C-alpha positions in Angstrom: -2.2 -23.2 -7.9 -1.0 -20.3 -10.0 -0.5 -17.1 -8.0 0.3 -13.8 -9.6 1.8 -10.9 -7.8 1.8 -7.3 -9.1 4.5 -4.7 -8.1 6.8 -7.4 -6.9 9.6 -4.9 -6.2 7.3 -2.7 -4.1 7.3 -2.4 -0.3 4.8 -5.2 0.1 5.4 -7.2 -3.1 9.1 -7.9 -2.4 8.2 -9.5 1.0 5.1 -11.3 -0.5 7.1 -12.8 -3.3 9.6 -14.3 -0.9 6.9 -15.5 1.5 5.2 -17.4 -1.3 8.5 -19.0 -2.4 9.2 -20.1 1.2 5.7 -21.7 1.1 6.7 -23.8 -1.9 5.0 -21.7 -4.5 6.5 -20.5 -7.8 4.8 -17.1 -8.2 4.2 -15.3 -11.4 5.4 -11.8 -11.2 3.9 -9.0 -13.3 6.6 -6.4 -14.0 6.7 -3.5 -16.4 10.5 -3.9 -16.5 11.6 -7.5 -15.8 15.3 -6.4 -15.9 14.8 -5.0 -12.4 14.1 -8.4 -11.0 16.4 -9.4 -8.2 18.8 -11.9 -9.8 18.5 -14.3 -6.9 14.9 -14.9 -7.8 15.4 -15.9 -11.5 15.2 -19.6 -10.9 12.3 -19.6 -8.4 9.7 -17.3 -10.1 8.1 -16.8 -13.5 7.9 -13.3 -14.9 5.5 -11.7 -17.3 6.0 -8.2 -18.8 2.9 -6.1 -18.1 2.1 -2.5 -17.4 -0.6 -2.5 -14.7 -2.5 0.2 -16.5 -2.7 -1.7 -19.8 -5.7 -4.1 -20.0 -4.3 -6.1 -22.9 -1.0 -6.6 -21.2 -2.4 -7.5 -17.9 -4.9 -9.9 -19.5 -2.2 -11.6 -21.5 0.0 -11.9 -18.5 -2.6 -13.5 -16.2 -3.9 -16.4 -18.3 -4.2 -19.5 -16.3 -3.9 -17.6 -12.9 -5.9 -18.9 -10.0 -5.2 -16.1 -7.5 -4.1 -12.6 -8.0 -2.5 -10.1 -5.6 -3.3 -6.7 -7.1 -1.8 -3.4 -6.2 -2.8 -0.2 -8.0 0.6 1.3 -9.1 1.5 4.8 -7.8 0.2 7.6 -10.0 2.6 9.0 -12.6 0.5 11.7 -14.3 -0.8 15.0 -13.3 -4.3 13.4 -12.7 -3.8 10.7 -10.0 -7.4 9.5 -9.9 -7.4 8.9 -13.7 -4.3 6.8 -13.2 -6.1 4.7 -10.6 -9.1 4.3 -12.9 -6.9 3.0 -15.6 -5.4 0.4 -13.3 -8.9 -0.6 -12.2 -10.0 -1.0 -15.8 -6.9 -3.2 -16.4 -7.5 -5.6 -13.5 -11.2 -5.8 -14.2 -10.6 -6.7 -17.9 -8.0 -9.4 -16.9 -10.2 -11.0 -14.2 -13.2 -11.0 -16.6 -11.4 -12.4 -19.6 -9.4 -15.0 -17.7 -12.0 -15.9 -15.1 -9.6 -15.4 -12.2 -11.5 -16.8 -9.2 -9.6 -15.1 -6.3 -8.2 -11.6 -5.8 -6.5 -10.1 -2.9 -6.4 -6.3 -3.3 -4.1 -4.0 -1.4 -6.3 -1.1 -0.3 -6.1 1.4 2.6 -7.9 2.5 5.7 -10.2 5.2 4.5 -11.3 3.5 1.3 -14.6 2.8 3.1 -15.4 6.5 2.8 -15.6 6.1 -1.0 -15.2 9.8 -1.6 -13.3 12.7 0.0 -10.0 11.0 0.9 -7.7 12.2 -1.9 -5.7 9.4 -3.6 -7.5 6.8 -1.4 -10.6 7.5 -3.5 -8.8 5.7 -6.3 -8.5 2.6 -4.1 -12.1 2.9 -3.2 -13.0 2.8 -6.9 -11.0 -0.4 -7.4 -12.7 -1.9 -4.3 -16.2 -1.3 -5.7 -15.3 -2.4 -9.2 -13.9 -5.7 -7.9 -17.0 -6.2 -5.7 -19.1 -6.0 -8.8 -17.4 -8.9 -10.6 -18.9 -11.9 -8.7 -15.4 -13.3 -7.8 -13.9 -14.1 -4.4 -12.2 -10.9 -3.3 -10.4 -9.8 -0.1 -9.6 -6.1 0.4 -6.7 -5.4 2.7 -7.4 -2.0 4.3 -3.9 -1.2 5.5 -2.7 1.4 8.0 -0.1 4.1 7.3 3.1 2.5 6.1 6.3 2.8 8.2 8.1 3.1 4.8 6.5 6.5 4.3 9.0 7.8 6.8 11.8 7.1 4.2 10.0 9.5 1.8 10.5 12.2 4.4 14.2 11.4 5.0 15.3 15.0 4.5 12.8 16.2 7.1 13.8 13.5 9.5 17.5 14.5 9.1 16.6 18.1 9.7 14.7 17.1 12.8 11.2 18.5 11.9 8.5 16.4 10.2 5.7 18.7 9.0 2.2 17.1 9.0 -1.4 18.0 8.5 -2.9 15.9 11.3 -3.0 17.0 14.9 0.3 15.7 16.3 -1.4 13.9 19.2 -4.0 12.1 17.0 -3.4 8.4 16.8 -3.8 6.2 13.7 -2.7 2.8 12.7 0.9 2.3 11.5 2.1 -0.9 9.8 5.2 -2.6 8.4 4.8 -3.6 4.8 6.3 -7.1 5.5 3.4 -7.7 7.9 0.9 -6.8 5.2 2.8 -9.4 3.0 2.3 -12.1 5.6 -1.5 -11.4 5.8 -1.7 -11.4 2.0 0.3 -14.7 1.7 -2.1 -16.4 4.2 -5.1 -15.4 2.1 -3.6 -16.4 -1.2 -2.6 -19.8 0.1 -5.9 -20.4 1.9 -8.5 -22.1 -0.4 -11.2 -22.0 2.3 -12.5 -18.4 2.0 -14.9 -17.1 -0.5 -17.1 -14.1 -1.3 -16.3 -10.5 -0.5 -14.3 -9.7 2.7 -12.4 -6.8 4.2 -9.3 -7.5 6.2 -7.8 -4.6 8.1 -4.0 -4.6 8.7 -3.4 -2.2 11.6 0.2 -2.9 12.8 1.0 -3.4 16.4 -0.4 -0.2 17.9 -2.0 3.1 16.9 0.6 5.9 17.1 0.5 9.7 17.0 3.1 11.8 15.2 4.4 12.9 18.6 5.0 9.3 19.5 6.6 8.5 16.1 8.9 11.5 16.6 9.9 10.3 20.1 10.8 6.8 18.8 12.8 8.4 15.9 14.6 10.6 18.4 15.6 7.6 20.6 16.6 5.3 17.7 18.5 7.9 15.6 20.2 9.6 18.5 19.2 13.1 17.6 16.0 15.2 18.2 13.1 14.8 15.8 9.8 16.6 16.4 6.5 16.7 14.6 5.1 20.1 13.6 1.6 20.7 12.4 1.2 23.0 9.5 -1.9 24.3 7.6 -3.3 22.7 4.5 -2.4 25.8 2.5 1.3 25.6 3.6 1.5 21.9 2.7 -0.1 22.6 -0.7 2.3 25.4 -1.4 5.2 23.1 -0.5 4.0 20.4 -2.9 3.5 22.9 -5.7 7.0 24.3 -5.1 8.3 20.7 -5.5 6.7 20.6 -9.0 3.5 18.7 -8.3 0.4 19.6 -10.3 -2.5 21.1 -8.4 -4.5 17.9 -8.8 -1.6 15.8 -7.5 -1.1 18.1 -4.5 -4.8 18.0 -3.7 -4.9 14.2 -3.9 -1.9 13.9 -1.6 -3.4 16.4 0.9 -6.7 14.7 0.8 -5.3 11.5 2.2 -4.7 13.3 5.4 -7.6 15.8 5.5 -10.1 13.2 4.5 -9.3 11.0 7.5 -8.7 13.9 9.9 -12.1 15.2 11.2 -14.3 12.7 12.9 -13.2 9.8 10.8 -13.6 6.4 12.5 -12.2 3.3 10.6 -14.9 0.9 9.6 -12.8 -2.0 10.9 -11.9 -1.7 14.6 -8.6 -3.0 15.9 -8.8 -6.6 16.9 -6.5 -9.5 17.4 -7.0 -10.4 13.8 -6.0 -6.9 12.5 -3.0 -6.5 14.8 0.4 -7.4 13.4 3.7 -7.8 15.2 6.4 -5.5 13.7 6.9 -2.4 15.8 8.1 1.0 14.5 11.2 0.6 16.6 12.1 -2.7 15.1 11.4 -1.4 11.6 13.7 1.6 12.1 16.5 -0.7 13.3 16.0 -3.0 10.3 15.3 -0.7 7.5 15.9 3.0 8.3 19.6 2.6 8.9 20.5 5.3 6.4 19.2 7.9 8.8 21.2 6.7 11.8 23.4 9.4 13.4 
């Protein structure tokens, strides 16, 4: 069984690659820059050079593939939704040309809205495009990544994380390695078919207040969550050099899931994964320790 993995150096991909290797699979890794491959993997994986937004490259790289783990790469232009559309076009072209029978897609909680959730709308477009292909597809609707805290390292060090959501509102938080375990199980399981949605909710829903409290305990210094207005957040993004479209797409991921949003998939035993925020901080956020 030939399994291909995109973004193998990403938060989920690096864990998924190793999980497949441990299961006895030699995965095919699609990389824009193969020189960035971890040297310890050279003898246990195959590598194909491909830009995930280039239909010809993705099609050439995935010939003979039986199952594909697809991740839309992060936007790089001033028009994020166009970047997502290009990635969608690339994966659709590859699946169609190579008749890839199974796809596991890394989506997000909120994609079920289809419109009005910022960058998540790009993932929703990929979902609907894959659903139209008449192949077996599983969408992983993942919660908020613990690793997003690393993107706010300066704010954590300063002791104040500024957010758009009410600080007492809970949402699902998840460790990327738990997503990788769910993905590996689906990729290695030949029994499922059709279209399915698998939520990956982490061990518990958390509010920003609760996250700040755990950070305070684990880092040994006060960290608080402060709610700011949409306009203040947008001004901050623009000051950082973001384009207006990029700033709006980033803000939309919070505002679109803020008011009266209820995830389509409720938390169940099947959607609950084990890694806690506290365990993740101890393992992976060591650079912010006091």
